N, C-alpha and C positions, 0 to 999 in steps of 0.2 A: 377720282375724276375732278378736274378743276372746275369750279363754278363760283359765281358771285352769290353772295347771301342774298336771298329774295326777300327784301324787307317788307314788300306789300303783304306777302302771305305770312300770317301771324303763326301758322301751324307747321312746325317742322317735326313734331312727334306724332301727328295723327292725319297721315295722308292716305294710307291704305290699310293700316290696321294689322294686328297679329292674328293670323288665320288659325282656326281650330285644327285643321288638317290640310297638308299639302298633297292634293291628289294627283296632279300632273307632275311631269318631270321637269320642273323649273323651280327656281329659288328667286324670291323677291329680295332684291338689295334696296332697302329704303328706310323704313321708320327706324329711328334711334341709331342711325349711322350718318356720318358727314355728308352723304350724298342722298339724303332723304328727298331733296327736291325733285329728283328724277324718277324715283321709284322704278329703278331699272330691273328688267326681267332677265335672269341669267338661266341659260340652258343647262339641265341636268341637276342632280342633287348635289349641290355645292356644300362642302364642309367648312371652307374657310376662304377669305379673300384678303390679300394684302396688297395695298395700293400705295404707290410712291410717286412723287412728281420731281420733275428735273427741268432746268432750263433747256431750251432747244437751241442748238448751234447749227447753222445752215451748212449743208454738205451736199453739193450738187442739187439734184431735184428734191432731196429730202432733208432730214435733219438728224444729227447724232446727239446723244445724251450728254448734256453738260453737267454743271454742278447741281446737287440736289437742292431743292427749294428749302430754305431755312424757315424755321418757325416764325421769325421776325418778318421775313418777306411774306409769308402766307398770311400773317395777321394784318400786315399793312395793305394788302391787295383785296382783303376780304374774300379769300378763296378757301376751299375745304382743306382740312388737315389731311396728312397721311394717316392711314388707319389699318387695323387688322380686324376683320369681322368673322365671327364664328357661328355656325348654324348647326342645328340638330338634324337628324335624318328626316324629320318632318317638314323641313324647310323654314323652321322658326329661328329667329336670332337668339343666340345664347348670350353672346357678350360682343362689345365693340370697343376696342382700345385705340385712342388716337395717339400718334407717335411723332416725335421731332426728327430733325435731320440726322440724328445719331441713333435713331430707333429707341430713344428713351420714351418712357410713357408720360403722356401729358394728362389724359383722363381715361377712365375705364367705366364703361356702362355694362351692367349685368341685368339680364332678364330673369325674373323670379317666376317659377311655376307652381301652381297648385292643381292637383289632379290633371296634369298634363296640359293645362291652359296657362298662358302667360298672364299674370294679373298685376305685375309690378316691374318697374324699371328703376334702377338705382345708378346714379352718376356719382363717381368718386374721383377726387384728386388726391393722389397718395392715399393715405388711410382715412381721409375725411369724406364723409358723405355730404356732397354739395347739394344734391336734390334728388327726389324720387317721384315717380308717376304712378298713381293707382289707376289700373285699367279695368273698367267695369264692362262686363260682357253680357250679351243677350243669350237666349237659350241655345242657339246654334254655335256659340263660341266666338262670334264676331263682336268686336268692341263697339260700344255705343257712346262711352264717356270716358275721358281722361282727366284726371285731377293731378295738377302738378304742385308739389309741395317744396319749401325750403328745407333742406336737410339738417341744418343747424337748429332751426326753431320750430320745425314741424308745422309751419303756418302755410295755409293755401295761398298759392301765387296766381294760378290761372285754372280755368276749366275749359274743356273743349268737348263738344259733342260732334258726332258724325253719323251719316247715313249714307247707304249705297255700297256698291261693290266695285272691284277693280277689272271686271271683264265686260267689255261693251256697255259701259255704264258711267255715271258721274257720282263722284263722292262728294258730299257737301259737308263742310266743316265750319262750326262757329266757335269763336273764342270769347270767353267771358273773364271779367276780373273777379276778384274774391267777393265783391258785393253783388255779383250776378248781373253786371251791366255789360251789354254787348260791346266788344272791342272791334270786331271785324269778322269777316267770313271769307271762305275760299271754296272754289269748285275745281275739282280735279277730274278732267275728262279722259277716259280710256277708250281705246278702240276694241274691236272684237278679238285682237290677238293679246289683249291685256297690256298694251303699251300706252303709257301716258302721253297724250298728244298736246294738252294745254292745261294751264292753271291760271285761274282768274281770281284776283283779290278785290274784296269790297270793303269800304269803310263801315262804321256802325250805323250809318244812315242808308246803307245800301248803294251808295255811289261807287262806281268803278274807280279803283286805284292803280291797277296795273295788271299786266298779263304776261305769261310766258308761254311760248309756243315751241314745240319740238317737232323736228323733222327726222325722218329715218331714211336710210338707204334701202335698196332692194333686198339686202341681206338681213335687214332688221336691226341695224345698229344706228344709233343716233348720229346724225350728220349736221345738225344745226340746232342751236338754241338761241331764241330771240326773246328779249325782254323788251316790253313797251310800257309806256306810262299811260294815264288816263285818256290822253289826247291821241294815242296811237303812235307817238314819237318813239323811235328806237332808243332805248337807254344802253343795252348792251347786246352785242351779237357775237356768238361763238360758232365757229365751224369746227368739225371734228373729222379727222381722216383716220380710219383705222388701218394700221400697218401690219399688225399680226394677230391671228386668231388661233385658239387652241380649244378643241372640243366644242366648237360652237359658240365660244365666248372670246371677246377681244381681250388681248393681253398687252398690247402696245398701241397707243393712240397719240396723235398730234392735235393739241387744242390751240387754236388761234383766237385771240382776244382782239377783235377788230377795233375796238374803241381805243385801246391803249397800245395797239401794235405789239402785243406780247405773245410769245409762242412757248408752249409747254410740251413736254413729253410726259405722258403718264403711263406707268407700267404696272401690271397686276400679276400676281402669282395666285393661282386658284388650285385648291385641292378638292377632291370629290369623295363622296361615299361610293364605294364600289358594290 
């Protein structure tokens, strides 16, 4: 899914957290993936998601797939990389690999379990450990603190704490530097269906820095993403048209970036636990 990197929100690794057990028949596509901003809720017990982006070429009332977006284009436009995410039968992320236009591996993130609970996330480029995150859990298995370290020096880079859940609730996250100084905070608001409806970012003094609002169609798919600054001025607006759905999840969508008049086609291949 193509999206701008939301600079106001400091926390891309701690928006909904790793759950102790997935009890409902859905899978959360979010933390530690390139699309963590949206915390998307997938129907069914998904085993893997492969997502790739293409330029859209007008074709009558719709669009056909053009050239695949290159890594250079993706970097220059600050949109998310193509990726492959894999999950276990409990709905927990196992690994996420970002890929270039030739399906070559850019980075790989692996989730490490202890006693069936995810307690560590490791990010590698090739054979090099670039960074890792220690995930501290409370008694029910929900995360309360993330500590991010440099993989080469083992030095602490940031800490994030969080409270709340992702069903009809608000998750509150605060980011701190290694000295313990508050860098900023964010609030992620979910509706009773577990869909993220808005994210609000605040500076260290509590002042509003920006907001992201999401709208959904009657079928529960995202239809609009709107980013505004502290004054409420629209910074970025995306509209999403879902063209193909399989087993209750979209597999082809048209993304329109209204700021830069750019249109992408995003396609997914999903596999499921039977």
